[in-house]
N, C-alpha and C positions, 0 to 999 in steps of 0.2 A: 502494500500499500504505499502510495506516495508521500501521504501525512499521517502521523501520529495522532490518536485521541486526542491526547491532552493540547495539542494546538490546533487542532480541528474547534475545539471546545471555545478558544480565544480569536479565531482569524474566521471570517466567512460569515453566511447564515447562520442561523441557529440550527441546529441537527434536532433529527427524529430520533425518540427512542421507541420501542416495541409498547405491548400493551400488556394484559395480564396472560399469564402463562396458563395457569391454572383454567380460566373460564375458556381460553381457547383448546386445553384438552377436554374439557368437561364436553364442550360443545360439538366434540369428535366422538363421545360416546363413554370417556373413561370415568370411571367412578374413583373421586380422590378424597374421598371420606376415609382417612386414612393419615395416622399421626405422622408417617413420612410425607404426604401429600404430592407434591407434583415427584419429588424425588424418588417415590416408589419406582416411577417409571423408568429411571434411570437404568434399572435393574432389569425389568418385566417387558419395556416396551421403547425401547429407546427410538425407533424410527418415528413412532408419534410426537418424541420432542422434536426430532429434527422437523418433522413437518408443520409444526406448531410457530418452531421460530422461522422457516420459510413462508407461511402465510403474513406471517409482521413484515417480513422482508420484503415480500411484492407488494404489501400494504403502502410501502414507503419508507417503513424504520431503517434508519441510518445504523442502529446500534441493538441489538438483544442482548438480552439477561437470562443468563443460563439458568439451569432448572437445578442450583444446588442451594436455594434457600433455606431449604429445611432439612440439608444434608451434612451430617455430623457422624462423627465416630461413634457417638453415643447413641444415636438413634439408630444407626445400623446395625451396632450391635444389638437393640433390643430384638432384631429381626435375625439373629444369629450370624452377622455378617461380619467375619473379621476385618481389625484395622488394612490390611494390605488389599482385599478387596473392595475394602470402603472408600479408600484412598483410589484407585484405580476409577471405580463408578465417580466419584467427585470430579477427577480430572475429565473423566468422560463426557462430563458437560459441557466443557469448553469445548472439544471437539465436535460434539454433535450440533453445537450453532456454528462453528466453522463450515462443518459441512452443508448447512441450509446455507450459508454464504456462498458457497462454491456451485449450489444449485440453481440460486437466484437469477445467474448470469446477467448481470448486469457492470454497466462501468464504473459507476458511483464507488465510492469506496464502503464497505459495510465493516464495522468494528463489534465485538463480542467484549459483555462486560459479566465477569464471573460473580455471581450473586453470593454474598455471605448475610444473613438475616441475623437476628439478634438472639440471644441466649434463651428466651421467650417461646421461640418457634421451635425449637428443638423440644420442650415442654410439651406444645403442644393442648396448653389448656388455656388460650388469651391472656397469659401472663405480657406476652409483648408489645402488648396496647396499654401495659399499666408499669412494665419496667420494676426497678427495685427491688431484685428478685432476693433481696438476702445474701449476698456474696460480693467480696470485697473486688476492688478494681484487679487486683491480681490474681484473682480465680478468675475473673472474666478473662483476664488475658492469657492465662494457660488454658482455658477453654478454646478461645478463638484462634490462637496463634498456628496449632498443627494444622488446620485445616486451610487457613489462609496460606501456609508453607505450601500445601497440596495443589490448591488452586492457583498461585503463581506459578507454579511450576509447571501449569498446563500453558503458561503462556498465552495468559488474555489480552486484550490491550488496556483493561483496569478493571478495579476490583470495586463491585459496587457494596459497600457498607450500607444495606439500608433497611428502612425500617425501623430505624433507632429509637426507644421509647425515651430515654433518659441521658444525663450526661455522665453517669457514672459508666454506664457501656460505652458512651461515645470516648472517654478517656481511655477505656481498657483497649479499644479497638486501635486508636491513635498508636499507641503503643504496638500494639500487634503487627501493624503493619511497615514497622520500621524494617529498614534494611532487606525487603522482601523485592525490589528491584522492580515492583510494577505500581503504575500510580493507581490514585484509588480515587473515588467519590465518597462523601459521607451524608446520608442524606435520613433526616429525623422524620419519624411519623409523629405529626402534632396536631394539637387540639386549640383552635385560636392562634393566639401568641403564646403558647407554651406549648413544650413538648407532653406527650401525652402522660409522664410523672408531674409535670406540673412546674417545670423549670421553664424562665424567659429565656427566647428564642435569641436574644441576644448574647445571655451567656452562653449559651448551647454553641452558638455559631462560631464564638469568639475563640471557643477551643482548637478551633481547626486552620484559625487564623495564621499561625507561624509553622503549621506541620508542612514539611516538604511534600511528604507522601501524598498529601491529599491535594489534588488538582481541582477541584469541585465538590462543592455544599450543595445542600438543597433539600427538598421535602417529597415525602411517597406515601401512599396509602394513607391520604388525609381526604376531608372534604374538600373539593373544587373552590370554594367560596375562600378557604386558608389561605390558599396559595399565594395571590396577589402581595399580602403583607409581607409573608415569609419570605417571600422572593426579594423583595425589596431589602429587609431584615439581614439576610445571606449577602448579599451584595456588598451593602454599605459598610457590613464589619469585618468580613474579610476582603473584600476587594477580588475575591475568584469568582470564574463561571458558576452560573446558578443551573441545579437540574430540578424538574419539578414535574411528578407524574403523578396527579391524583386519582384518587377512585372515580366511579362514574359518578357520585352524586345519590345514588340509591344506599339503603340502611338495611343492614341485615335483622332479620326477627328471629331471634333466638328462642322465642318459643315457638312459634309455626313453621321454624327455618325456611323461611324463604326471604327475597328481598323485595323491600315496601320502597314506595314512592317511585319519581321518575328521574333517568339521570338527568344531570344538571351542567355535564362537564362541556366547555366552551372549548371549541378548539381553536380558537385563536390564543392558546396559551403563551405565545411567545410574546404576545403582545405584554405580558408582566415584566419583560426584560432578560428573561430565562434562555439559557444558552442551548438547553438540551429539554425536549418537552416530550410527553409521552402520557400513558395512563397506567393505571396498576389495578386493582381489583375491578371486574365487570367491564374493562374497556377492551375491545376487540378492535379487530383488524378496521373494520369499516372505520371507526373513531381516529386509528392512525392515519387513515387515508384522509381523512377530514382535517386532521392536524397538518398532514404535510400538505396538502392544495393551499390551507391555510397561509404557508411558507413559499406558496409558489413551486416547490418541488416536485409536484406530480401534474 
């Protein structure tokens, strides 16, 4: 590729990120009601993951996020998968996205972001949206570092440290990515002008201001209406490119196990000043195409 992603995030037009991997897999008929979520398909249906990535690349995405959000040594161990095989599965998430980029057969650069979700994603109990797990920063760093080493070793273009609910975990991740040789973005899950754990976003973004490994900051898996203020705060506090990929705007009803309300995501996300824009939960290829069109990319 002629331009690395870190440079592309600072030069030229904004880039398009993909949408929700899980909803694309679900629409293809896969049941993801599982503690490993989409990571289970790394072992059971890798071709489905490649096809999901391909759908987003063809929809106009420049960057695809891998199926490793919920992939951890601990989670795989719960299924009887040893560390060596778990590491191979995590690394394969990058190659599956690379394969999709090859199949897309486009002349524009396509990049791969290796996803590392929060500690709470491994617990699969909703605590990823609360944070404050009762662990020290050192314990969180010890949890994240081994899988980040595996993902970095698979040579993605960037690491996506995403859906981070609090500053404790952010600080642990900032330490865990040091020396890996791969740039990263840090993306918080937010509620209004605070992290999910209730810390002011100014303080949260400030942690990444001087971190050389972090080439972009932002928000994801949040309500669309939370994006503009968060993007402004992130850019002002850090001076770094901003990523924004909110949910569709629908809300999950835990009692009925259905999605309520209607989508509220405005495809013109780039108007907020974000340099990498896409979608998270419930955002599919059609919306990604609309975002790309708003940027004049399709």
